[in-house]
DRENPA-3360 file (N, C-alpha, C; in nm, 2 decimals, always signed):
BEGIN
1 = XXXXXXXX = -8.93/-16.89/+13.59/-9.08/-16.91/+13.59/-9.15/-16.79/+13.52 ~ -9.10/-16.67/+13.55/-9.16/-16.55/+13.49/-9.15/-16.55/+13.34 ~ -9.03/-16.59/+13.29/-9.00/-16.60/+13.15/-9.10/-16.69/+13.08 ~ -9.12/-16.81/+13.14/-9.21/-16.91/+13.08/-9.35/-16.85/+13.08 ~ -9.39/-16.78/+13.19/-9.53/-16.73/+13.19/-9.55/-16.62/+13.09 ~ -9.45/-16.53/+13.07/-9.45/-16.43/+12.96/-9.46/-16.50/+12.83 ~ -9.38/-16.60/+12.81/-9.39/-16.67/+12.68/-9.52/-16.73/+12.65 ~ -9.59/-16.79/+12.75/-9.72/-16.85/+12.74/-9.82/-16.74/+12.70;
9 = XXXXXXXX = -9.81/-16.62/+12.77/-9.90/-16.51/+12.74/-9.89/-16.46/+12.60 ~ -9.76/-16.45/+12.56/-9.73/-16.40/+12.42/-9.79/-16.49/+12.32 ~ -9.77/-16.62/+12.34/-9.82/-16.72/+12.25/-9.97/-16.72/+12.24 ~ -10.04/-16.69/+12.36/-10.18/-16.68/+12.36/-10.23/-16.56/+12.28 ~ -10.16/-16.45/+12.30/-10.19/-16.32/+12.22/-10.18/-16.35/+12.07 ~ -10.06/-16.41/+12.03/-10.04/-16.43/+11.89/-10.14/-16.52/+11.83 ~ -10.18/-16.63/+11.91/-10.28/-16.72/+11.87/-10.42/-16.65/+11.85 ~ -10.45/-16.56/+11.94/-10.57/-16.48/+11.93/-10.58/-16.39/+11.80;
17 = XXXXXXXX = -10.46/-16.32/+11.78/-10.45/-16.24/+11.66/-10.46/-16.33/+11.53 ~ -10.41/-16.45/+11.54/-10.41/-16.54/+11.42/-10.55/-16.58/+11.40 ~ -10.63/-16.61/+11.50/-10.77/-16.65/+11.48/-10.85/-16.53/+11.43 ~ -10.83/-16.41/+11.48/-10.90/-16.30/+11.42/-10.87/-16.28/+11.28 ~ -10.75/-16.29/+11.24/-10.71/-16.28/+11.10/-10.78/-16.38/+11.01 ~ -10.78/-16.51/+11.06/-10.85/-16.61/+10.99/-11.00/-16.59/+10.98 ~ -11.06/-16.54/+11.08/-11.20/-16.51/+11.08/-11.23/-16.40/+10.98 ~ -11.15/-16.29/+10.98/-11.16/-16.19/+10.88/-11.16/-16.24/+10.74;
25 = XXXXXXXX = -11.06/-16.33/+10.71/-11.05/-16.38/+10.57/-11.17/-16.47/+10.54 ~ -11.21/-16.55/+10.63/-11.33/-16.63/+10.61/-11.46/-16.55/+10.58 ~ -11.47/-16.44/+10.66/-11.59/-16.35/+10.65/-11.59/-16.29/+10.51 ~ -11.47/-16.24/+10.47/-11.46/-16.18/+10.33/-11.50/-16.28/+10.22 ~ -11.44/-16.40/+10.24/-11.47/-16.50/+10.14/-11.62/-16.54/+10.14 ~ -11.67/-16.55/+10.26/-11.81/-16.58/+10.27/-11.90/-16.48/+10.21 ~ -11.87/-16.35/+10.24/-11.95/-16.24/+10.18/-11.94/-16.23/+10.03 ~ -11.82/-16.25/+9.98/-11.81/-16.24/+9.83/-11.89/-16.36/+9.77;
33 = XXXXXXXX = -11.88/-16.47/+9.83/-11.96/-16.59/+9.77/-12.11/-16.56/+9.78 ~ -12.15/-16.50/+9.89/-12.29/-16.47/+9.91/-12.34/-16.37/+9.81 ~ -12.26/-16.27/+9.78/-12.30/-16.17/+9.68/-12.31/-16.23/+9.54 ~ -12.24/-16.33/+9.52/-12.25/-16.40/+9.39/-12.35/-16.51/+9.38 ~ -12.43/-16.52/+9.49/-12.53/-16.63/+9.51/-12.47/-16.77/+9.51 ~ -12.34/-16.77/+9.55/-12.28/-16.90/+9.56/-12.29/-16.94/+9.71 ~ -12.42/-16.99/+9.74/-12.46/-17.00/+9.88/-12.39/-17.12/+9.95 ~ -12.35/-17.22/+9.88/-12.29/-17.34/+9.95/-12.15/-17.30/+9.99;
41 = XXXXXXXX = -12.07/-17.22/+9.91/-11.94/-17.17/+9.95/-11.95/-17.08/+10.06 ~ -12.05/-16.99/+10.06/-12.07/-16.89/+10.16/-12.10/-16.96/+10.29 ~ -12.18/-17.06/+10.29/-12.22/-17.14/+10.40/-12.10/-17.21/+10.47 ~ -12.01/-17.26/+10.39/-11.89/-17.33/+10.44/-11.80/-17.23/+10.52 ~ -11.79/-17.11/+10.46/-11.71/-17.01/+10.52/-11.77/-16.96/+10.66 ~ -11.90/-16.93/+10.66/-11.96/-16.89/+10.78/-11.96/-17.00/+10.89 ~ -11.98/-17.12/+10.85/-11.97/-17.23/+10.94/-11.83/-17.25/+11.00 ~ -11.73/-17.22/+10.92/-11.59/-17.23/+10.97/-11.56/-17.12/+11.07;
49 = XXXXXXXX = -11.62/-17.00/+11.05/-11.61/-16.90/+11.15/-11.67/-16.94/+11.28 ~ -11.79/-16.99/+11.28/-11.86/-17.03/+11.40/-11.79/-17.14/+11.47 ~ -11.72/-17.23/+11.40/-11.64/-17.33/+11.47/-11.53/-17.27/+11.55 ~ -11.47/-17.16/+11.50/-11.36/-17.09/+11.57/-11.42/-17.01/+11.68 ~ -11.53/-16.94/+11.65/-11.60/-16.85/+11.75/-11.75/-16.87/+11.75 ~ -11.80/-16.96/+11.84/-11.94/-16.99/+11.84/-12.03/-16.87/+11.87 ~ -11.97/-16.76/+11.92/-12.05/-16.64/+11.95/-12.04/-16.53/+11.85 ~ -11.99/-16.56/+11.74/-11.97/-16.46/+11.63/-12.11/-16.43/+11.57;
57 = XXXXXXXX = -12.18/-16.33/+11.62/-12.32/-16.30/+11.57/-12.33/-16.26/+11.43 ~ -12.22/-16.20/+11.37/-12.22/-16.17/+11.23/-12.23/-16.29/+11.14 ~ -12.14/-16.39/+11.17/-12.14/-16.51/+11.10/-12.27/-16.59/+11.11 ~ -12.32/-16.59/+11.23/-12.45/-16.66/+11.26/-12.56/-16.59/+11.18 ~ -12.56/-16.46/+11.18/-12.67/-16.38/+11.10/-12.65/-16.41/+10.95 ~ -12.53/-16.40/+10.90/-12.51/-16.43/+10.76/-12.54/-16.57/+10.72 ~ -12.51/-16.66/+10.81/-12.55/-16.80/+10.78/-12.70/-16.82/+10.77 ~ -12.77/-16.74/+10.86/-12.92/-16.75/+10.85/-12.97/-16.70/+10.72;
65 = XXXXXXXX = -12.90/-16.59/+10.67/-12.93/-16.54/+10.53/-12.91/-16.64/+10.43 ~ -12.81/-16.72/+10.44/-12.78/-16.83/+10.34/-12.90/-16.93/+10.35 ~ -12.93/-16.97/+10.47/-13.04/-17.08/+10.49/-13.17/-17.03/+10.44 ~ -13.20/-16.90/+10.45/-13.32/-16.84/+10.40/-13.32/-16.85/+10.24 ~ -13.21/-16.82/+10.18/-13.20/-16.82/+10.04/-13.21/-16.96/+9.98 ~ -13.17/-17.06/+10.05/-13.18/-17.20/+10.00/-13.30/-17.27/+10.05 ~ -13.39/-17.20/+10.12/-13.52/-17.25/+10.16/-13.52/-17.33/+10.29 ~ -13.42/-17.32/+10.37/-13.42/-17.38/+10.50/-13.47/-17.28/+10.61;
73 = XXXXXXXX = -13.59/-17.25/+10.60/-13.65/-17.14/+10.69/-13.63/-17.18/+10.84 ~ -13.66/-17.31/+10.87/-13.65/-17.35/+11.02/-13.51/-17.33/+11.07 ~ -13.41/-17.38/+10.99/-13.28/-17.36/+11.04/-13.24/-17.21/+11.05 ~ -13.29/-17.13/+10.95/-13.26/-16.99/+10.95/-13.31/-16.92/+11.07 ~ -13.43/-16.96/+11.11/-13.50/-16.90/+11.23/-13.42/-16.93/+11.36 ~ -13.37/-17.05/+11.37/-13.29/-17.09/+11.48/-13.16/-17.00/+11.49 ~ -13.10/-16.98/+11.38/-12.98/-16.90/+11.37/-13.01/-16.75/+11.40 ~ -13.12/-16.71/+11.35/-13.16/-16.57/+11.38/-13.19/-16.54/+11.52;
81 = XXXXXXXX = -13.26/-16.64/+11.59/-13.28/-16.63/+11.73/-13.15/-16.63/+11.81 ~ -13.06/-16.71/+11.77/-12.93/-16.71/+11.83/-12.85/-16.58/+11.81 ~ -12.86/-16.53/+11.69/-12.79/-16.40/+11.66/-12.85/-16.29/+11.74 ~ -12.98/-16.29/+11.76/-13.05/-16.19/+11.84/-13.00/-16.20/+11.99 ~ -13.00/-16.32/+12.04/-12.96/-16.34/+12.18/-12.82/-16.30/+12.21 ~ -12.74/-16.28/+12.10/-12.60/-16.24/+12.12/-12.59/-16.08/+12.10 ~ -12.70/-16.02/+12.07/-12.70/-15.87/+12.06/-12.71/-15.82/+11.92 ~ -12.76/-15.90/+11.82/-12.77/-15.85/+11.69/-12.92/-15.79/+11.67;
89 = XXXXXXXX = -12.93/-15.66/+11.67/-13.06/-15.60/+11.66/-13.12/-15.63/+11.52 ~ -13.04/-15.63/+11.42/-13.10/-15.65/+11.28/-13.17/-15.79/+11.27 ~ -13.14/-15.88/+11.35/-13.20/-16.01/+11.34/-13.35/-16.01/+11.37 ~ -13.39/-15.91/+11.45/-13.53/-15.90/+11.49/-13.63/-15.88/+11.37 ~ -13.59/-15.80/+11.27/-13.68/-15.77/+11.16/-13.70/-15.90/+11.08 ~ -13.59/-15.98/+11.06/-13.61/-16.11/+10.98/-13.69/-16.21/+11.06 ~ -13.67/-16.21/+11.20/-13.75/-16.30/+11.28/-13.90/-16.27/+11.27 ~ -13.93/-16.14/+11.27/-14.07/-16.10/+11.25/-14.12/-16.14/+11.11;
97 = XXXXXXXX = -14.04/-16.13/+11.02/-14.08/-16.16/+10.88/-14.10/-16.31/+10.84 ~ -14.00/-16.39/+10.89/-13.99/-16.53/+10.85/-14.02/-16.63/+10.96 ~ -14.02/-16.59/+11.08/-14.03/-16.69/+11.19/-14.16/-16.66/+11.27 ~ -14.18/-16.75/+11.37/-14.30/-16.74/+11.45/-14.29/-16.65/+11.57 ~ -14.23/-16.53/+11.55/-14.21/-16.44/+11.66/-14.08/-16.46/+11.74 ~ -14.05/-16.36/+11.81/-13.93/-16.36/+11.89/-13.94/-16.45/+12.01 ~ -13.83/-16.53/+12.03/-13.83/-16.62/+12.15/-13.75/-16.55/+12.26 ~ -13.78/-16.61/+12.38/-13.71/-16.55/+12.50/-13.56/-16.58/+12.50;
105 = XXXXXXXX = -13.48/-16.48/+12.54/-13.34/-16.49/+12.57/-13.31/-16.41/+12.69 ~ -13.20/-16.44/+12.76/-13.17/-16.38/+12.88/-13.14/-16.23/+12.87 ~ -13.10/-16.19/+12.75/-13.08/-16.04/+12.73/-13.15/-16.01/+12.60 ~ -13.22/-15.89/+12.60/-13.30/-15.85/+12.49/-13.29/-15.70/+12.48 ~ -13.34/-15.64/+12.37/-13.34/-15.50/+12.35/-13.47/-15.44/+12.41 ~ -13.46/-15.32/+12.46/-13.57/-15.26/+12.54/-13.70/-15.25/+12.45 ~ -13.68/-15.24/+12.32/-13.80/-15.22/+12.23/-13.88/-15.34/+12.22 ~ -13.83/-15.46/+12.26/-13.90/-15.59/+12.24/-13.95/-15.65/+12.36;
113 = XXXXXXXX = -13.92/-15.60/+12.48/-13.97/-15.67/+12.60/-14.11/-15.63/+12.63 ~ -14.18/-15.70/+12.72/-14.32/-15.68/+12.75/-14.33/-15.57/+12.86 ~ -14.23/-15.57/+12.95/-14.23/-15.47/+13.06/-14.08/-15.42/+13.08 ~ -14.06/-15.29/+13.09/-13.93/-15.23/+13.12/-13.90/-15.24/+13.27 ~ -13.77/-15.23/+13.30/-13.74/-15.23/+13.45/-13.82/-15.13/+13.53 ~ -13.84/-15.17/+13.66/-13.91/-15.08/+13.75/-13.84/-15.05/+13.87 ~ -13.88/-14.95/+13.94/-13.83/-14.92/+14.08/-13.94/-14.88/+14.17 ~ -13.92/-14.90/+14.30/-14.02/-14.88/+14.40/-14.03/-14.74/+14.44;
121 = XXXXXXXX = -14.15/-14.68/+14.42/-14.17/-14.54/+14.46/-14.30/-14.52/+14.53 ~ -14.29/-14.47/+14.65/-14.42/-14.46/+14.73/-14.50/-14.58/+14.73 ~ -14.43/-14.69/+14.76/-14.50/-14.83/+14.78/-14.56/-14.89/+14.65 ~ -14.52/-14.83/+14.54/-14.56/-14.88/+14.41/-14.44/-14.89/+14.32 ~ -14.45/-14.99/+14.23/-14.34/-15.01/+14.13/-14.38/-14.93/+14.01 ~ -14.28/-14.84/+13.97/-14.30/-14.75/+13.86/-14.20/-14.78/+13.75 ~ -14.23/-14.76/+13.62/-14.13/-14.78/+13.52/-14.00/-14.69/+13.54 ~ -13.89/-14.75/+13.53/-13.76/-14.68/+13.55/-13.74/-14.59/+13.43;
129 = XXXXXXXX = -13.78/-14.64/+13.31/-13.76/-14.57/+13.18/-13.90/-14.53/+13.13 ~ -13.91/-14.40/+13.09/-14.03/-14.35/+13.02/-14.00/-14.32/+12.88 ~ -14.10/-14.34/+12.79/-14.09/-14.31/+12.65/-13.97/-14.39/+12.59 ~ -13.93/-14.50/+12.66/-13.83/-14.59/+12.61/-13.69/-14.51/+12.58 ~ -13.67/-14.40/+12.65/-13.55/-14.33/+12.62/-13.50/-14.24/+12.74 ~ -13.57/-14.22/+12.84/-13.53/-14.14/+12.95/-13.57/-14.19/+13.09 ~ -13.49/-14.15/+13.18/-13.51/-14.19/+13.32/-13.64/-14.12/+13.37 ~ -13.72/-14.20/+13.44/-13.84/-14.15/+13.50/-13.81/-14.03/+13.60;
137 = XXXXXXXX = -13.88/-13.92/+13.58/-13.86/-13.80/+13.67/-13.88/-13.83/+13.82 ~ -13.96/-13.93/+13.85/-13.99/-13.96/+13.99/-13.86/-14.03/+14.04 ~ -13.79/-14.10/+13.96/-13.66/-14.16/+14.01/-13.56/-14.06/+14.03 ~ -13.55/-13.96/+13.95/-13.46/-13.85/+13.97/-13.49/-13.77/+14.10 ~ -13.62/-13.75/+14.12/-13.67/-13.69/+14.24/-13.62/-13.77/+14.37 ~ -13.63/-13.90/+14.36/-13.59/-13.99/+14.47/-13.44/-13.97/+14.49 ~ -13.37/-13.97/+14.38/-13.22/-13.96/+14.39/-13.18/-13.83/+14.45 ~ -13.24/-13.72/+14.41/-13.21/-13.59/+14.46/-13.24/-13.58/+14.61;
145 = XXXXXXXX = -13.34/-13.65/+14.66/-13.37/-13.65/+14.80/-13.27/-13.73/+14.88 ~ -13.22/-13.84/+14.81/-13.11/-13.92/+14.87/-12.98/-13.83/+14.89 ~ -12.95/-13.76/+14.78/-12.83/-13.67/+14.79/-12.84/-13.56/+14.89 ~ -12.96/-13.51/+14.90/-12.99/-13.40/+15.00/-12.97/-13.45/+15.14 ~ -13.00/-13.57/+15.17/-12.99/-13.63/+15.30/-12.86/-13.69/+15.33 ~ -12.76/-13.69/+15.24/-12.63/-13.75/+15.26/-12.52/-13.65/+15.27 ~ -12.45/-13.65/+15.38/-12.34/-13.55/+15.39/-12.23/-13.58/+15.29 ~ -12.20/-13.70/+15.27/-12.09/-13.74/+15.17/-12.13/-13.70/+15.03;
153 = XXXXXXXX = -12.25/-13.73/+14.99/-12.29/-13.70/+14.85/-12.30/-13.55/+14.83 ~ -12.34/-13.47/+14.93/-12.35/-13.33/+14.92/-12.21/-13.26/+14.89 ~ -12.11/-13.33/+14.92/-11.97/-13.28/+14.90/-11.93/-13.29/+14.76 ~ -12.00/-13.37/+14.68/-11.96/-13.38/+14.53/-11.99/-13.25/+14.46 ~ -11.89/-13.21/+14.38/-11.90/-13.09/+14.30/-11.87/-13.12/+14.15 ~ -11.95/-13.06/+14.06/-11.93/-13.07/+13.92/-12.04/-13.15/+13.85 ~ -12.01/-13.19/+13.73/-12.11/-13.26/+13.65/-12.06/-13.40/+13.63 ~ -12.16/-13.49/+13.65/-12.13/-13.64/+13.64/-12.24/-13.70/+13.55;
161 = XXXXXXXX = -12.20/-13.82/+13.50/-12.30/-13.89/+13.42/-12.31/-14.03/+13.48 ~ -12.44/-14.07/+13.50/-12.46/-14.21/+13.55/-12.54/-14.29/+13.44 ~ -12.48/-14.40/+13.41/-12.55/-14.50/+13.32/-12.62/-14.60/+13.41 ~ -12.75/-14.61/+13.40/-12.83/-14.70/+13.48/-12.89/-14.81/+13.40 ~ -12.88/-14.93/+13.46/-12.94/-15.05/+13.40/-12.98/-15.14/+13.51 ~ -13.07/-15.24/+13.48/-13.11/-15.34/+13.58/-13.09/-15.47/+13.52 ~ -13.02/-15.56/+13.59/-12.98/-15.69/+13.54/-13.10/-15.79/+13.56 ~ -13.08/-15.91/+13.51/-13.18/-16.01/+13.50/-13.23/-16.05/+13.64;
169 = XXXXXXXX = -13.15/-16.03/+13.74/-13.19/-16.07/+13.88/-13.24/-15.95/+13.96 ~ -13.25/-15.84/+13.89/-13.30/-15.72/+13.96/-13.19/-15.64/+14.02 ~ -13.07/-15.67/+14.00/-12.96/-15.59/+14.05/-12.93/-15.47/+13.97 ~ -12.91/-15.36/+14.04/-12.88/-15.23/+13.97/-12.74/-15.23/+13.91 ~ -12.72/-15.19/+13.79/-12.59/-15.19/+13.72/-12.57/-15.04/+13.69 ~ -12.45/-14.99/+13.73/-12.42/-14.85/+13.71/-12.28/-14.83/+13.65 ~ -12.27/-14.72/+13.58/-12.13/-14.68/+13.53/-12.13/-14.53/+13.55 ~ -12.05/-14.48/+13.64/-12.05/-14.34/+13.68/-11.92/-14.27/+13.63;
177 = XXXXXXXX = -11.93/-14.16/+13.56/-11.81/-14.09/+13.51/-11.83/-13.94/+13.53 ~ -11.72/-13.87/+13.52/-11.72/-13.72/+13.53/-11.63/-13.67/+13.64 ~ -11.66/-13.56/+13.70/-11.58/-13.50/+13.80/-11.61/-13.56/+13.94 ~ -11.56/-13.68/+13.95/-11.59/-13.76/+14.07/-11.48/-13.86/+14.10 ~ -11.44/-13.87/+14.23/-11.33/-13.97/+14.26/-11.39/-14.11/+14.29 ~ -11.30/-14.20/+14.31/-11.34/-14.34/+14.33/-11.42/-14.36/+14.46 ~ -11.38/-14.29/+14.56/-11.46/-14.30/+14.69/-11.60/-14.25/+14.67 ~ -11.61/-14.13/+14.60/-11.75/-14.08/+14.57/-11.83/-14.17/+14.48;
185 = XXXXXXXX = -11.77/-14.23/+14.39/-11.84/-14.32/+14.30/-11.89/-14.44/+14.38 ~ -11.81/-14.49/+14.47/-11.86/-14.60/+14.56/-11.98/-14.56/+14.65 ~ -11.97/-14.44/+14.70/-12.07/-14.39/+14.79/-12.20/-14.37/+14.71 ~ -12.19/-14.31/+14.59/-12.31/-14.29/+14.51/-12.37/-14.42/+14.46 ~ -12.29/-14.51/+14.42/-12.33/-14.64/+14.38/-12.41/-14.71/+14.49 ~ -12.36/-14.71/+14.61/-12.42/-14.77/+14.72/-12.56/-14.71/+14.75 ~ -12.56/-14.57/+14.74/-12.68/-14.50/+14.76/-12.79/-14.54/+14.66 ~ -12.75/-14.55/+14.54/-12.85/-14.58/+14.43/-12.91/-14.72/+14.45;
193 = XXXXXXXX = -12.82/-14.81/+14.50/-12.87/-14.95/+14.52/-12.96/-14.96/+14.64 ~ -12.93/-14.88/+14.75/-13.00/-14.90/+14.87/-13.13/-14.81/+14.88 ~ -13.14/-14.71/+14.80/-13.25/-14.61/+14.82/-13.38/-14.67/+14.77 ~ -13.38/-14.77/+14.69/-13.51/-14.83/+14.65/-13.49/-14.97/+14.60 ~ -13.60/-15.04/+14.57/-13.60/-15.17/+14.52/-13.62/-15.17/+14.36 ~ -13.55/-15.26/+14.30/-13.56/-15.27/+14.15/-13.61/-15.40/+14.10 ~ -13.68/-15.39/+13.99/-13.73/-15.52/+13.92/-13.68/-15.51/+13.78 ~ -13.64/-15.63/+13.72/-13.59/-15.64/+13.59/-13.70/-15.63/+13.48;
201 = XXXXXXXX = -13.66/-15.61/+13.36/-13.75/-15.62/+13.25/-13.81/-15.76/+13.24 ~ -13.93/-15.76/+13.17/-14.00/-15.89/+13.16/-14.04/-15.92/+13.02 ~ -14.02/-16.04/+12.98/-14.06/-16.09/+12.84/-14.12/-16.23/+12.86 ~ -14.24/-16.25/+12.81/-14.31/-16.38/+12.83/-14.31/-16.42/+12.97 ~ -14.34/-16.33/+13.06/-14.35/-16.36/+13.21/-14.22/-16.41/+13.27 ~ -14.10/-16.38/+13.21/-13.97/-16.42/+13.26/-13.88/-16.29/+13.27 ~ -13.80/-16.29/+13.37/-13.70/-16.18/+13.39/-13.60/-16.18/+13.27 ~ -13.56/-16.06/+13.24/-13.47/-16.05/+13.13/-13.38/-15.93/+13.15;
209 = XXXXXXXX = -13.25/-15.94/+13.11/-13.16/-15.83/+13.11/-13.17/-15.75/+12.98 ~ -13.12/-15.63/+12.98/-13.13/-15.55/+12.86/-12.99/-15.52/+12.80 ~ -12.98/-15.53/+12.67/-12.86/-15.50/+12.60/-12.83/-15.35/+12.61 ~ -12.70/-15.31/+12.60/-12.66/-15.17/+12.60/-12.61/-15.14/+12.74 ~ -12.54/-15.02/+12.75/-12.48/-14.98/+12.87/-12.58/-14.93/+12.97 ~ -12.70/-14.90/+12.93/-12.80/-14.84/+13.02/-12.85/-14.71/+12.97 ~ -12.91/-14.63/+13.06/-12.97/-14.51/+13.03/-12.90/-14.39/+13.10 ~ -12.87/-14.29/+13.03/-12.79/-14.18/+13.08/-12.87/-14.09/+13.17;
217 = XXXXX = -12.81/-14.06/+13.29/-12.87/-13.97/+13.38/-12.76/-13.86/+13.42 ~ -12.76/-13.75/+13.35/-12.66/-13.64/+13.38/-12.71/-13.57/+13.51 ~ -12.61/-13.54/+13.60/-12.64/-13.46/+13.72/-12.54/-13.35/+13.74 ~ -12.59/-13.24/+13.79/-12.50/-13.13/+13.83/-12.50/-13.11/+13.98 ~ -12.38/-13.12/+14.04/-12.37/-13.11/+14.19/-12.32/-12.97/+14.22;
% end
């Protein structure tokens, strides 16, 4: 049974590598055709990639470029919105230039949302991020108070880095690295989640998650 399982896994891996190699070849062929303004050939290559991998944002973005060049603006805009929703930041500029503005997607870049994530501080919700690049000092103050009142957290020594983000449902997402063990990571993660209430980013009055790993918060214990 184990040998059969290993064989199936190996076949799956080889199949995956084969698909990646095919996608690479199709992308090269598509890009070469695009550069020569052979848009129909480029289109066929990009469409072939998307059939293999419907989430390939590069192929979707490039196909949008083809559609723009042959005058299919509506189709191009649909593709650009799709590419953006998959995390292609470059799609935004073309959306602003050729389309009727950015549409809602469940994940967006922080520069494009109407409201950034918030946290509850002294009975009010404050922006978790200020200047679109750093953690709100009030949040850091709240965290330091939490650490001061926790016997377990006060035992942590050294420098750590916390990546903080807020998901579409308002759940806190963290990634903690540095001079810290697994037990301490769990304790700190639980403290971050329990010490306050969080609200997600907002776009067009809807909750939205943010692309990226989050915002860095370095701490010295």
